[in-house]
Residue, then its C-alpha position, 0 to 999 in steps of 0.5 A: m631574682k638572680i642577675i647575670n652580668f654579660d658583655k655583647m661582643q661581635a666579629l664579622g656579624n657573628d655575636f656572642v654573649m659573653i658571661d663569666k663562669a663564676q656566675m653560672v654556679n647553682l644555675e639550673d637547666h643550663a641548656g635552657f638558659f642558653r636557648n633563652v639568652s640566645h633568642r632573637t626576640l625573647g632574649v638578648g639574641c646571639d649566635l653563641v653564648v660563651l662562659y669563661s674564666l679570665d686571668a692576665a695570662e689565660i682564658d678558660a672558655s666553653f661555647f654553646n650554640a643557640d640550641g643549647s648544644e656545645a661546640e668545641i671552638c669558635g674562631n670568631a668568638a675566640r678573637c672577641l675573647g681576646l679583646l675582652a681580655k685586652i679590655r680587662h688588662p690593657d697592657l696585655k700582649s698574648v693570652l692562652l685560650k683553653t677550649k674543650t679540645r684544644t689550647y690556642v694562643l691569642h695575640m693583641q694586634e693594632d686597634s681591635n685586631i686579634s690573631i689566633n694560632f689554630g695550630k695544625p688541622t687533624a683528621l676527623a673522628l669518622s663513623a667508618g674509615v675512609p682512605d683519605p679524609m682530605n680527599l673524600r668521595l661523594s658516593e663511596d664515602l659520603h654515599l650521596n644519592d644521585d639528586l644530591r650529587n647532581k646538585l653539587a655537579q651543577l655547582e662544579l665541585r672541585q674538591v671535598s675534604g674533611l678535617s678538624v681545626g678544633n671543631p669538625h669541618l666538611v670543606l667543598l671547594m666549587k667553581h660556582m658558589p650556591s645561593l643562600e637557599q642552595a647552601q642552606y639546603l646542602g648544608s642541612v643534609l651534609e651536616s647529618n651525613p652518617l659519616f660524621p658521628a657528631k655532625v659537622n660544619v659545612s663550608f662552601g668555598k670558591i677561589i676568586s683570585a691568587n690569594s682569595i677565597d669566597l666562602l658560605v659556611f652552614e654551621r651545626a645547630d645554627g645554619l648559615t651564619s655571616a661568617c665562621g672563623s674556624g670555617a675559614v681556617a679549614t677552607a684556606i687549609v684545604a685550598k693550599k694543601n691541594n694547590f688551589l692557592k700558592s700564596n701563604e697569605i690568604s684572604v677569606i671573604q664572607r658576608g660579614g667581612s674578611l679574615l687574613m690567614h697565614i699558613d706556613a709549610d707545616d700547615n699551621c694556620v694563624q688567623i687575623g681578624s677584628a672583634m668588637h665590644v658592643f655593650s654590657g648588660q644585665y640579664k634577670l632570672v626570676a628564682k624558682t620556689v620550692t614546692t610540694k609535689k601536690e602544689t606543682d601538679s596544681s600549678k601546672m594545671e592552672n598554668s595550662l588553663r591560663k596559657n590555653i592558646v589558639v593560633y592560625t598560621d599561613g604562608a604565601c610565595s609569589g612564584n614559588p620560588g620567589p618572594g614569600g611572606w608568612a603570618a600567624l595570629v595568636m590568641c589568648d585571653n581575648k587578646k590577639q597578636e599578629l606575627c609576620g615576616s618575609e624572605p625575598n627568595t623561598t617556597n610556599n612550603r618554607m613559608e607555611m613552616m615558618a609561620a608556625i615555627a614563629a608562632l611556637e618560638y613566640f612563647s618563652t614557657p611551655c603552653t597548650i596550643k591549638l594550631y590551625t594550618d591550611s597546609t597539609y603539608v605542614k600538619n602531615g609532615i609534623t604529625k606523620w611523616i617526620h617520624g619516618w624521616l628521623k628513622n631513615n636519616w632524613v631520607s624520604a619514602d622515594k629515596k630522596p633527601v627530605k626537603n626543607k630539613d632545617l625547618w623540620l628540625r626547628l619545627l620539631e624542636a619548638a613543638k617539643f617545648h609545649e603541648v600542641s595539638w595540630h588542625w587542618v583548616e580549609g583555606h579560602a572557605g570563609n574562616e575569619f582567622n584563616e582569611q586574616v593571616d592569608k591577607i597578611a601573608k600575601n602582603q608580606c610577599r609584596k615586601 
């Protein structure tokens, strides 16, 4: 059994598991390890896993999303690394941070505040040349369809810009902020726009005073988060360059808190914000034993039989959209486990999908699962329609963006991990287990 020592840290609600790179030597399946550690119920739980090496003058760091993919930089995680360096070296005043794409300078401020110099923004790597990435056009450059353009028009879009501050950002400045559900939908569609070959973080910003911005960010691989440090930098720079703000000192307000930006005449941006060490811990890995192919095949068969699982799922919504709930009943070896949850403003289809996602994500090892749902939307979507959506870049047969793309991607990823057979069961037809999850989901709506 291998022990991985880690530090749990957070900044503005973004949380991170920090691990010294030396501990990752000889560790197999790094992406799987990152997914397991990041999992909110089966692991430590975090937005990013950060691998680092640290001495008194320099930090070398890599950032990994909850789905196991690598990110270029995370501003909030960078400030946490600065605080970690200060904890290890109390007299430290500044340190270099080397990442996949850039080198940044971190300065230790009073208390737990850390500043990071992001430098100047650069142009994005685009799949097709555009006249001016800082002034993108919805039809000509992004090729958005009428439905998506209308949704953005309702928010009174004022500016669309693409730029890199170490990682790629699409910044949309608008008069009216989208709701969380609108931002989730718009972000999930825009992040995969063909213009951005490596996908893109999507920032929704609203000017609220002469020197402050309200901000929501949809991050690649993570969705909506409580705050995004690099997104705050990108949005502040776009607002300043396009004369929406005159001040050099800009406050960016997010759900997790505020960050202060100082932008000079050459567009260099310094960000100042807090960071916090939450706790230190140990993550235990069970060592794998070496077996012959015959032994491996035999153990797979035994594991498949032992992990033969039956799942019933259901979702409900009061109003559609409105308060929603979901439920899953997991049955294995004569044991039952109820899973459930709720959301204040959602749809029935999203709750049906969340029930299936939660059931599949419940297991940390691959299993053979028979999943029963009374939703033809879920069953047909995951077994039939999704293949066309993937081929057509998430555009449906009627030439509209596929709804609930964020959850379809999550469901697809969860299903790949297991051997799943999908079954439709008629709702309200006397099936004991279907009636049970229906009742639980409806009770969750009332929460």
